[in-house]
C-alpha positions in Angstrom: 73.4 -7.0 47.0 76.6 -9.3 48.3 79.8 -6.7 47.6 81.3 -6.9 51.1 83.3 -9.7 50.4 86.2 -11.0 48.8 86.5 -11.4 44.6 88.8 -13.7 43.2 91.3 -12.2 41.0 88.9 -11.6 37.4 86.0 -11.9 39.0 83.4 -9.8 37.6 81.0 -7.6 39.2 78.4 -7.9 38.4 78.1 -10.9 37.2 77.1 -9.8 33.9 79.5 -11.0 30.4 79.2 -6.9 30.2 80.8 -5.6 33.2 83.3 -3.3 33.3 84.6 -4.0 36.5 86.7 -7.0 37.7 88.2 -7.6 40.5 92.5 -6.8 41.2 92.2 -7.8 45.0 95.6 -7.4 45.7 98.3 -5.4 44.9 100.5 -7.8 43.5 97.6 -8.0 41.1 97.4 -4.5 40.2 101.3 -4.8 39.7 101.6 -8.0 37.4 98.5 -6.1 35.4 100.7 -3.4 34.8 102.9 -5.6 34.0 101.1 -7.3 30.9 102.1 -10.8 33.4 100.0 -13.8 31.8 99.0 -15.0 35.5 96.7 -12.2 35.5 96.3 -11.1 31.8 95.0 -14.7 31.4 92.5 -14.5 34.2 90.8 -10.9 33.1 88.3 -12.2 30.8 86.8 -8.3 30.8 87.8 -5.5 32.9 87.3 -2.0 32.3 87.4 -2.1 28.0 89.2 0.4 27.0 92.2 -1.2 28.5 91.0 -4.5 28.7 90.1 -6.0 25.1 86.9 -8.0 25.8 86.4 -11.8 25.4 83.6 -11.3 22.6 85.7 -9.0 21.0 88.9 -10.8 21.1 86.9 -14.4 19.6 85.1 -11.8 16.5 88.8 -10.4 15.7 90.3 -13.7 15.7 87.5 -15.1 13.7 87.3 -12.1 11.1 91.1 -12.8 10.7 90.3 -16.8 9.8 87.6 -16.0 8.0 89.5 -13.1 6.1 92.7 -15.1 5.4 94.3 -12.6 8.0 95.3 -15.2 10.7 98.2 -13.9 12.9 98.0 -10.1 11.9 97.1 -7.2 15.0 93.4 -6.2 14.4 90.9 -4.0 16.4 87.4 -3.6 15.5 86.1 -0.5 14.7 82.0 0.8 14.1 82.0 3.7 11.8 83.6 4.7 8.6 84.9 8.5 10.0 86.7 6.8 12.5 88.1 3.8 11.2 89.4 6.4 9.0 91.0 8.8 11.3 92.7 6.1 12.8 94.5 4.8 9.1 95.6 8.3 8.6 97.1 8.2 12.3 99.4 5.9 12.0 99.9 5.8 7.7 100.1 2.9 5.3 101.1 0.2 6.7 97.6 -0.4 8.5 94.4 -1.2 6.0 91.2 -1.1 7.2 88.5 -3.1 6.0 84.9 -3.6 6.3 83.5 -7.5 7.3 80.4 -6.1 8.3 78.3 -3.0 7.7 80.3 0.0 9.0 82.2 -2.5 10.9 86.3 -2.1 10.0 89.0 -4.5 11.2 92.2 -2.3 11.0 94.9 -4.4 11.1 98.8 -4.4 10.7 101.5 -6.7 10.9 102.7 -8.0 14.3 106.1 -7.9 13.6 106.0 -4.7 14.0 105.7 -3.9 17.5 106.3 -0.4 18.2 102.8 -0.2 15.1 100.7 -3.1 16.7 101.0 -0.7 20.0 99.8 2.0 18.7 97.2 0.8 17.0 95.4 -0.3 20.4 96.6 2.5 22.5 94.5 4.4 19.5 90.8 2.5 20.3 92.3 2.5 24.0 92.7 6.7 23.9 90.0 7.6 21.5 87.3 5.3 22.9 86.2 4.4 18.8 86.3 0.3 19.6 83.6 -1.7 19.4 81.3 -2.1 21.8 81.1 -6.4 24.2 77.2 -6.3 23.1 77.8 -6.0 19.3 80.5 -8.4 19.7 78.2 -10.6 21.0 75.6 -10.2 18.2 77.6 -10.3 15.6 79.4 -13.8 17.0 75.3 -14.7 17.6 75.1 -14.1 13.9 77.5 -16.1 13.0 76.8 -19.6 14.9 79.5 -19.0 16.7 78.0 -18.2 20.1 74.4 -19.5 21.3 72.1 -17.2 23.2 72.6 -13.4 24.4 72.8 -12.4 27.2 69.5 -11.5 29.3 69.7 -8.5 31.1 67.2 -5.1 31.9 66.4 -3.2 29.1 64.4 0.1 28.0 61.8 -0.8 26.0 61.2 1.9 23.8 63.2 3.8 21.4 66.6 4.8 23.6 68.0 7.2 22.4 65.5 10.3 22.7 64.7 9.5 26.1 68.5 9.4 27.2 67.9 12.8 25.5 65.9 13.7 26.9 67.3 13.0 30.2 70.5 14.2 29.8 68.6 17.2 29.0 67.3 17.2 32.3 70.6 16.5 34.4 72.7 19.2 32.0 70.6 21.7 31.6 70.7 22.1 27.9 68.6 21.2 24.9 67.5 18.3 23.2 69.6 19.2 19.8 72.7 20.8 22.0 74.1 16.9 23.4 75.6 13.9 21.7 75.4 10.2 23.6 78.8 8.8 22.6 80.1 5.4 22.4 82.2 6.2 25.4 83.7 9.4 27.4 86.7 8.8 25.8 85.0 9.0 22.5 83.6 12.3 24.1 86.4 13.4 25.0 87.8 12.6 21.7 85.4 14.4 19.5 85.0 17.7 21.9 88.6 18.0 21.1 89.3 17.1 17.6 86.1 19.6 17.1 87.5 22.5 18.8 91.3 21.7 17.8 89.5 22.3 13.6 87.8 24.8 14.8 90.6 26.7 16.5 93.3 26.0 14.2 91.5 27.9 11.5 91.8 30.9 13.3 95.6 30.3 14.2 95.3 29.3 17.7 97.3 26.4 18.8 97.6 27.0 22.1 96.2 24.7 24.6 96.0 24.8 28.4 96.0 21.9 30.5 94.3 22.6 34.3 94.9 20.9 37.2 95.3 16.3 36.4 93.6 15.1 34.5 92.3 11.7 33.8 95.1 9.1 32.2 93.6 9.1 28.5 92.2 12.5 28.3 96.0 13.8 28.8 97.1 11.1 26.1 94.4 12.9 23.7 96.1 16.5 24.6 99.6 15.4 24.2 99.3 12.9 21.7 97.2 14.6 18.6 98.4 17.9 18.7 99.2 19.0 15.4 102.4 20.7 14.3 102.7 24.3 15.4 100.4 22.7 18.9 101.2 23.5 22.4 99.8 22.1 25.5 101.1 23.6 28.8 99.8 22.3 32.5 99.0 24.0 35.6 98.3 21.7 38.0 97.8 23.8 40.8 93.9 24.6 39.8 93.8 26.8 43.3 96.4 29.5 42.0 93.8 31.3 40.3 96.5 34.2 39.7 98.7 32.4 37.7 96.2 30.1 35.5 95.0 33.8 34.7 97.7 35.2 34.0 98.7 32.2 31.8 96.0 32.4 30.2 96.2 36.3 29.5 99.7 35.2 28.1 98.5 33.7 25.0 96.2 36.1 23.8 95.0 35.7 20.4 96.6 31.9 20.5 94.8 30.8 22.2 92.9 27.6 21.4 90.8 26.4 24.6 91.6 25.3 28.6 90.9 22.5 29.2 89.5 20.6 33.0 87.8 18.3 35.3 85.4 19.5 37.2 85.9 18.1 40.0 89.5 17.2 39.2 90.2 13.1 39.4 92.0 12.3 41.7 92.7 15.4 44.8 88.6 16.0 43.7 89.7 20.0 43.6 87.2 22.3 42.2 88.4 25.7 40.9 86.9 28.7 40.4 85.4 28.3 36.5 83.3 31.3 37.2 86.5 33.6 37.0 88.9 31.4 34.8 86.0 30.8 32.3 85.7 34.7 32.5 89.2 35.3 31.0 89.3 32.4 28.7 86.0 33.9 27.0 87.9 37.4 26.9 91.0 35.4 25.0 88.3 34.2 22.5 89.1 30.6 23.4 87.1 27.9 24.2 86.3 26.4 27.6 86.0 22.3 27.6 84.4 20.9 31.1 84.5 17.3 32.4 82.4 16.9 35.6 82.4 12.9 35.6 84.2 12.7 38.9 81.1 14.7 40.2 79.0 13.4 38.0 75.9 15.8 36.0 73.7 14.3 38.9 75.4 16.7 41.2 77.7 19.5 39.5 76.7 22.5 37.0 79.4 23.2 35.4 78.0 23.9 31.1 77.2 27.5 32.3 81.0 28.0 32.6 82.2 25.7 29.3 81.6 26.3 25.5 81.6 22.3 25.4 81.2 19.6 28.6 82.5 15.8 27.9 81.4 13.5 30.7 81.5 9.5 31.1 77.8 7.8 31.7 79.8 4.9 32.8 80.1 6.6 36.0 77.1 7.3 37.5 74.2 6.7 35.2 74.9 3.6 34.2 74.8 2.6 38.4 75.4 -1.0 37.5 79.3 -0.5 36.4 77.9 -2.4 33.3 77.9 -0.2 30.3 80.6 2.0 28.5 78.7 4.8 26.8 79.7 9.2 27.5 78.3 12.0 26.5 78.7 15.8 25.1 77.1 19.1 25.1 77.2 22.1 24.1 76.4 25.4 25.3 74.2 27.5 23.4 75.2 30.7 25.1 78.6 29.6 23.8 79.7 32.6 20.7 81.2 29.8 19.0 78.3 27.2 19.3 77.2 26.3 15.5 80.9 25.8 14.5 80.9 23.1 18.2 77.7 21.6 17.0 78.5 20.8 13.3 82.2 19.8 14.4 81.0 17.2 17.3 78.9 15.8 15.9 81.1 14.9 12.4 83.5 13.4 15.2 81.5 11.3 17.7 80.4 7.5 17.5 77.2 6.8 18.6 76.9 4.1 20.6 75.2 0.9 19.9 71.9 0.4 20.6 71.8 -2.5 23.4 74.2 -0.4 25.5 72.0 2.7 24.9 68.7 0.7 25.9 71.0 -0.8 28.9 71.9 2.5 29.9 68.3 4.1 30.3 66.8 1.7 32.0 69.7 2.4 34.3 69.1 6.3 34.2 65.3 5.8 35.3 67.1 5.2 38.7 70.1 6.9 39.0 69.1 10.0 40.2 67.5 8.3 44.0 70.5 6.2 43.3 73.4 9.1 43.6 71.5 10.8 46.3 72.3 7.3 48.3 75.9 7.5 47.3 75.9 11.2 48.4 75.2 10.4 51.5 77.0 7.5 52.2 79.8 9.6 51.2 79.4 12.2 53.1 79.0 9.9 56.2 81.7 7.9 55.2 84.1 11.4 54.9 83.7 12.0 58.6 84.3 8.7 59.3 87.7 8.5 57.6 88.6 12.5 58.3 88.7 11.3 62.2 90.4 7.5 61.7 93.9 8.3 63.3 95.0 5.7 60.3 94.4 8.5 57.5 97.2 11.0 56.6 95.1 13.0 54.6 91.6 13.0 52.8 89.9 14.3 49.2 86.0 14.9 48.6 84.7 17.8 46.9 82.7 18.4 49.4 85.5 19.3 51.1 87.0 21.5 48.3 86.9 25.6 48.3 84.4 26.8 46.2 82.4 24.1 45.8 79.1 26.2 46.2 79.6 27.5 43.0 78.8 24.3 40.6 76.8 22.6 43.5 73.6 21.4 42.9 72.3 20.4 46.1 73.5 20.7 49.0 74.5 17.2 49.7 78.8 16.8 49.2 79.2 16.5 45.6 79.7 13.3 44.4 80.4 9.5 45.9 84.7 10.1 45.6 87.0 10.1 48.2 90.5 9.9 48.2 92.2 9.4 50.7 96.1 8.4 52.3 97.1 6.1 54.9 99.4 6.0 57.2 101.4 2.7 56.6 101.7 0.1 54.0 99.4 0.7 51.1 99.3 -2.8 50.7 98.4 -4.0 54.2 95.4 -1.8 53.6 94.1 -2.6 49.9 94.7 -6.8 50.6 93.0 -7.1 53.6 90.0 -5.1 52.6 87.0 -7.1 51.3 84.9 -5.5 48.4 85.8 -5.1 44.8 88.6 -3.6 44.3 89.3 -2.4 40.9 89.0 1.1 37.7 85.8 2.6 37.9 82.9 4.9 39.9 80.0 5.7 40.2 78.3 2.0 40.3 75.7 1.6 42.8 78.5 -0.8 44.6 81.7 0.3 46.9 84.7 0.0 44.5 88.0 1.2 45.6 91.0 1.6 43.3 94.7 2.4 43.8 94.4 5.1 41.4 97.7 6.1 40.7 99.5 2.5 40.0 96.7 1.6 37.9 96.5 4.9 35.8 100.3 6.2 36.0 102.2 3.0 36.7 105.3 4.1 34.9 105.7 7.3 37.1 104.7 5.2 40.3 107.4 3.1 39.5 110.1 5.2 38.6 112.3 7.9 41.5 111.8 10.8 38.9 108.6 9.9 38.2 107.3 9.8 42.2 109.1 12.6 42.4 107.1 14.5 40.1 104.2 13.4 41.2 104.6 14.5 44.6 105.5 17.8 43.0 102.0 18.4 42.1 100.3 16.9 45.2 99.8 13.9 44.5 100.6 10.7 46.4 101.4 7.4 44.3 100.1 5.8 47.9 96.6 6.9 46.6 93.6 5.2 47.0 90.4 6.3 45.5 87.0 5.4 46.6 83.8 5.0 45.0 81.1 5.4 47.9 78.0 2.9 46.6 74.7 2.4 48.0 75.0 0.1 51.1 73.5 0.2 54.2 75.9 2.8 55.7 76.7 0.8 59.0 78.4 -1.6 57.1 80.5 0.2 54.7 82.0 2.1 57.7 82.2 -1.9 59.1 84.7 -3.3 56.7 86.5 0.1 56.6 87.3 -0.3 60.3 88.6 -3.3 59.7 91.2 -2.8 56.9 92.1 -0.2 58.7 92.9 -1.9 62.7 94.6 -4.5 60.5 
């Protein structure tokens, strides 16, 4: 696995057409990507799927548009009637959904209505309900547009029950309590909609975000609230008294508290037990996302009514599957209501994605243990390095013992702030650089630039980030399974440049 080298702009790793990670080797490329520079856009045949429309999906959309005499329309592909109806309902009558294959909908609008076209794309990004590259590949082959399927190792058996079995082992739930979803964001969206529907019927319309949330999770909370619903944010997860007072102040209006544990990108662990107790006292629902640490490293279900997670990270160790899961705590007083509603809103994964995931999950516990061990050693190295100003990792966070499943530091993700120019370090380090984490190879990204470019490029935005403890120059590292000496050497070289 030659992962410590220069990857040209747009290069994939692994070398699979279904890789969810592609290279942004310089900060100039990162900024150009965010600004939709044609030089970068044209180089990205694939990328993180909810942000970059895969080449196969673009080809399939064009095929359907030509076939249906709709050439030039702005369009997305949605597998499943429920998700297509949700999209139409959200955007209005100007959007049209038509079934182009069995349970597959082409949803399209006038490309001259740029605001509507933008919302169409963003809905798919935020809700994670789009078609996968493997499904697009199979359909293109069926239409004679592609010759053959990419050959890869997959689980040779009934993938869904095996995936459920493996998830039950790690999450600590029952088979009937877990749902595998098309993506982590689809799991979050399904959970959000289930809670929203249930709690609004009880007159509960106040939501609380605890800590910083991943970009699209925050967007779902902001964009899909109904009239009368409100959202507040407590960014300091360690200010327990303030957080508990805020929850109690909602009384019987509290709908839900949403938190990532550990948080992204500061890798912080809040006092989940105390927070969950007060949420339960107030009749609210606790939604927890453990993706940064992973279900292999943290046990958060006892404190959650609803657990949502991406399996693209850690479980899919090769970095080539977009998939997620949600689980309902059987001890939740709202168990029956949440189980019924989440199953109505979630989108199942495509069969080939599921088969690939299960194949990778069989070796995930062993590989994740290697990632953890390497991350712990790299954390010690970076903490002692004179060029590193600040370091964040779950193993160094307060309250980590409350959720940790073992003695090792929790997870493979470390965030750092370096002394000097971000560009010099980022451009010089030789490894894959782009979004995602939890793959078996080491990966690095300028998280805030990729997730919040609008804030980074605005004076007020940068001030806001600093006010909540997030440096715009933060670098997020996902530590892989390479020999540790090689990992340390590549960081030592870049930090000395």
